[in-house]
C-alpha positions as CSV (number, residue, x, y, z in Angstrom):
1,M,109.8,82.4,111.6
2,Q,109.9,84.0,108.2
3,V,108.8,87.3,106.8
4,V,107.2,87.2,103.4
5,G,106.7,90.4,101.4
6,I,104.0,90.6,98.7
7,S,103.8,93.5,96.3
8,L,101.0,94.0,93.7
9,V,102.0,96.6,91.2
10,R,100.8,98.2,88.0
11,N,102.6,101.1,86.3
12,E,104.8,102.0,89.2
13,D,108.2,102.8,87.6
14,R,108.9,106.0,89.5
15,F,109.1,104.4,93.0
16,V,108.8,100.6,92.8
17,S,112.6,100.1,93.0
18,W,112.7,102.3,96.1
19,A,109.7,100.5,97.7
20,L,111.2,97.1,97.2
21,R,114.8,97.9,98.0
22,N,113.7,99.3,101.4
23,T,112.0,96.0,102.3
24,I,114.5,93.5,100.8
25,D,116.5,93.0,104.0
26,F,113.4,92.7,106.1
27,C,111.8,90.0,103.9
28,D,113.0,86.4,103.6
29,R,111.0,86.1,100.5
30,L,109.6,88.9,98.3
31,L,106.8,88.0,95.9
32,V,106.2,90.7,93.3
33,L,103.0,90.5,91.1
34,D,102.8,92.7,88.1
35,N,99.3,93.4,86.7
36,N,99.8,94.3,83.1
37,S,102.1,97.3,83.5
38,T,102.8,99.3,80.3
39,D,105.5,101.6,81.6
40,D,109.0,100.5,82.7
41,T,107.9,98.7,85.8
42,M,108.9,95.3,84.6
43,E,112.3,96.6,83.6
44,C,112.7,97.9,87.1
45,L,111.7,94.5,88.6
46,L,114.0,92.5,86.4
47,R,116.9,94.8,87.3
48,L,116.2,94.3,91.0
49,K,115.9,90.5,90.6
50,S,119.3,90.4,89.0
51,I,120.7,91.9,92.2
52,Y,118.4,90.2,94.8
53,P,117.7,86.6,94.0
54,K,115.0,86.4,96.8
55,I,112.7,88.4,94.6
56,E,110.1,86.3,92.7
57,I,108.3,88.0,89.8
58,H,104.9,86.8,88.6
59,S,102.6,88.3,86.0
60,I,98.8,88.3,86.7
61,D,95.8,89.5,84.6
62,D,93.6,90.4,87.5
63,P,94.3,91.6,91.0
64,S,91.9,89.0,92.4
65,E,94.6,86.4,91.5
66,S,97.1,88.0,93.9
67,H,95.9,86.7,97.2
68,A,96.4,83.1,96.1
69,Y,100.2,83.7,96.5
70,V,99.9,84.2,100.3
71,E,97.1,81.8,101.1
72,P,99.5,78.8,101.5
73,F,101.2,80.6,104.4
74,A,98.1,80.5,106.6
75,G,98.9,78.6,109.8
76,S,102.6,78.8,109.4
77,E,105.2,80.7,111.4
78,S,105.1,83.6,108.9
79,W,104.6,87.3,109.0
80,V,103.3,88.7,105.7
81,L,104.0,92.3,104.7
82,G,101.9,94.0,101.9
83,I,104.0,96.4,99.9
84,D,102.4,98.8,97.3
85,G,104.4,100.7,94.7
86,D,103.8,103.9,96.6
87,E,104.8,102.6,100.1
88,I,108.3,103.4,101.2
89,Y,109.4,101.9,104.5
90,D,112.3,102.9,106.7
91,P,114.8,100.1,106.1
92,E,116.7,100.4,109.4
93,G,113.5,100.6,111.3
94,L,112.3,97.4,109.7
95,L,115.5,95.6,110.8
96,R,114.8,96.7,114.4
97,L,111.2,95.5,114.0
98,K,112.3,92.1,112.7
99,Q,114.4,91.5,115.8
100,R,111.2,92.3,117.8
101,L,109.2,89.9,115.7
102,L,111.9,87.2,116.2
103,A,111.9,87.8,119.9
104,G,108.1,87.1,120.0
105,E,107.0,90.6,121.1
106,F,103.9,90.5,118.8
107,R,103.3,86.8,118.7
108,A,99.9,87.2,120.4
109,S,98.7,89.9,118.0
110,W,97.0,89.3,114.6
111,G,99.1,92.1,113.1
112,V,101.0,95.3,113.5
113,H,100.0,98.8,112.2
114,G,102.7,101.4,111.9
115,N,103.2,105.1,111.5
116,V,102.5,106.8,108.1
117,L,103.2,110.1,106.4
118,N,100.7,110.4,103.5
119,C,102.8,112.5,101.1
120,V,101.7,115.4,98.9
121,K,105.2,116.5,98.0
122,L,108.8,115.3,97.9
123,D,111.4,118.0,98.1
124,A,114.5,116.9,96.2
125,T,116.6,119.9,97.3
126,F,116.1,119.6,101.0
127,V,115.4,115.8,101.1
128,A,112.1,116.2,102.9
129,A,108.5,115.2,102.4
130,E,105.3,117.1,103.2
131,G,102.1,115.3,104.1
132,Y,99.6,114.1,106.7
133,L,100.5,111.8,109.6
134,A,98.8,108.8,110.9
135,P,97.5,109.6,113.5
136,P,95.1,111.4,113.0
137,C,94.9,109.6,109.6
138,R,94.4,105.9,109.6
139,S,97.4,103.7,109.1
140,M,97.4,101.7,105.8
141,T,100.4,99.5,106.7
142,K,99.7,95.7,106.2
143,L,101.8,93.4,108.4
144,Y,100.0,90.3,109.5
145,N,100.8,87.3,111.7
146,F,99.8,84.3,109.6
147,S,100.4,81.9,112.5
148,A,97.2,83.3,114.0
149,I,94.9,82.0,111.2
150,S,94.0,78.7,109.7
151,S,92.9,80.2,106.4
152,W,92.3,83.4,104.5
153,T,90.4,83.1,101.2
154,N,88.2,85.0,98.7
155,C,90.1,88.3,98.8
156,T,89.5,90.9,96.1
157,Q,93.2,91.4,96.0
158,R,96.1,90.3,98.3
159,L,95.4,91.0,102.0
160,H,92.0,92.8,101.4
161,G,88.7,91.6,102.7
162,G,87.8,88.0,102.1
163,I,87.0,85.2,104.6
164,L,89.4,85.0,107.6
165,K,89.4,82.1,110.0
166,Y,91.4,82.4,113.2
167,K,92.8,79.5,115.1
168,P,90.5,78.7,118.0
169,D,93.1,79.3,120.6
170,F,94.5,82.6,119.3
171,P,94.0,85.2,122.0
172,V,94.0,88.7,120.3
173,R,92.2,89.1,117.0
174,L,93.0,92.7,116.4
175,P,96.3,94.3,115.2
176,T,98.6,96.1,117.6
177,S,98.3,99.8,116.5
178,L,101.8,101.1,117.3
179,Y,101.1,104.4,115.5
180,E,98.6,105.4,118.2
181,T,101.2,105.5,121.0
182,I,104.6,106.0,119.2
183,S,105.7,109.2,117.5
184,W,106.9,109.3,113.9
185,E,110.4,110.0,115.0
186,K,110.6,107.0,117.3
187,A,108.8,104.5,115.1
188,D,110.4,101.3,113.8
189,L,107.5,100.6,111.5
190,R,107.0,103.8,109.5
191,C,106.0,104.4,105.9
192,L,106.1,107.2,103.4
193,H,102.8,106.7,101.6
194,L,103.2,108.4,98.2
195,C,99.5,108.2,97.4
196,F,99.2,111.8,96.1
197,L,102.2,111.7,93.8
198,A,102.6,110.5,90.2
199,R,103.8,106.9,90.4
200,S,104.4,106.2,86.7
201,S,106.3,107.9,83.9
202,L,103.0,107.7,82.0
203,E,101.2,109.9,84.4
204,G,101.1,113.7,84.8
205,S,101.2,115.5,88.1
206,T,98.9,114.0,90.7
207,S,99.8,116.1,93.7
208,Q,96.2,117.1,94.4
209,Y,94.5,113.8,93.7
210,A,95.2,110.1,94.2
211,R,94.9,107.8,91.2
212,R,92.6,104.8,91.3
213,N,93.9,101.6,92.9
214,I,94.5,98.5,90.8
215,S,91.1,96.9,91.6
216,E,89.3,100.2,90.7
217,L,91.1,100.3,87.3
218,N,90.1,96.8,86.5
219,R,86.4,97.4,87.3
220,M,86.2,100.5,85.1
221,T,83.6,100.3,82.3
222,A,84.5,101.2,78.6
223,I,82.9,104.6,79.1
224,G,84.9,105.2,82.3
225,K,88.1,104.3,80.4
226,I,87.3,106.9,77.7
227,I,86.7,109.6,80.4
228,R,89.9,108.6,82.1
229,R,91.8,109.0,78.9
230,W,90.4,112.3,77.7
231,C,89.6,113.9,81.1
232,P,92.1,112.4,83.5
233,W,91.5,115.1,86.2
234,V,87.9,114.0,86.4
235,S,88.9,110.4,87.0
236,R,91.5,111.4,89.6
237,Y,89.1,113.6,91.5
238,E,86.3,110.9,91.6
239,S,88.7,108.2,92.6
240,S,90.5,110.2,95.3
241,K,87.5,111.3,97.3
242,W,87.8,108.4,99.8
243,K,91.6,108.7,99.9
244,M,91.3,112.4,100.6
245,A,89.0,111.6,103.5
246,K,91.3,108.9,104.9
247,Y,94.7,110.3,104.2
248,R,94.5,114.1,104.5
249,R,93.5,114.7,108.1
250,G,95.0,117.1,110.6
251,K,97.8,119.5,109.7
252,C,100.2,119.2,106.8
253,V,103.7,118.6,108.2
254,R,107.2,118.4,106.9
255,K,109.6,115.5,107.7
256,S,113.1,114.5,106.7
257,I,113.3,111.5,104.5
258,V,117.0,110.9,104.7
259,P,116.6,107.6,106.6
260,F,114.4,106.3,103.8
261,L,116.8,106.9,100.9
262,K,119.0,103.8,101.1
263,G,121.7,104.7,98.6
264,G,119.5,106.7,96.2
265,Q,118.2,110.2,95.7
266,I,115.1,112.1,94.7
267,E,115.1,113.9,91.4
268,E,112.4,115.8,89.5
269,D,111.4,115.5,85.8
270,L,110.5,118.5,83.6
271,H,107.0,118.5,85.0
272,G,108.1,118.7,88.6
273,N,107.2,115.1,89.3
274,A,109.5,113.3,91.8
275,R,111.2,110.0,91.1
276,Y,113.7,107.8,92.9
277,I,117.1,107.2,91.4
278,S,119.4,104.6,92.9
279,D,123.1,104.0,92.3
280,Q,122.3,100.7,90.7
281,N,119.8,102.4,88.3
282,R,122.5,104.6,87.1
283,S,124.9,101.8,86.2
């Protein structure tokens, strides 16, 4: 059995190093697809690859190209983890989870959904995050058992939609939703979802709104791009309506993020935007 990570990124230089570092020991292969980033994302990726040879970097022009990189794993003894540039997993929890995967605990399940904190703020001073938990929000984690399927094609981007064909003898065609029965503190699969924070050095503060995802950006019309450039708050508000509905439910809570830091720290720029700084980034 192997674990394959696949990350689709575009202008993610604030947190992409953090996101990938935290999954590197969990993944046997880590495929990173950059979709025309114009900030320092590629510099971050190349720095990581120099440290971790298992990282494979590819450049793509459209997010619809991304799913082709995982289609060949259908039917094999592989688990595939989707990793966005705003998704920070607990690295020690992932190592415990991998032992459970190797032991076959979830072999009969199509996938596993974990706990999530949808973050609206990172507190650099107290090393904490504020946000909304899943549950009651829906989990956005993407960990799938590719031994359950014979093929998965026609996705708009990696691991989204498309035509999914299960093997005829596969028993359970739904993911195991661990987050519905396990608390945040006890979860092995748990994620800081930084969907309401600025993810690129090119962005201003986005603490109130969530930016468009990569597919939404690629579908924008010329007029939409002009509006986005000159009235960014309008674009953020329109694009974040569905994310607000999915990811800001229940009460806003505060949780320690110390287990997630993995040799780095959170700093703030002059505009109050958080960013992750690792020891390797300083050298």
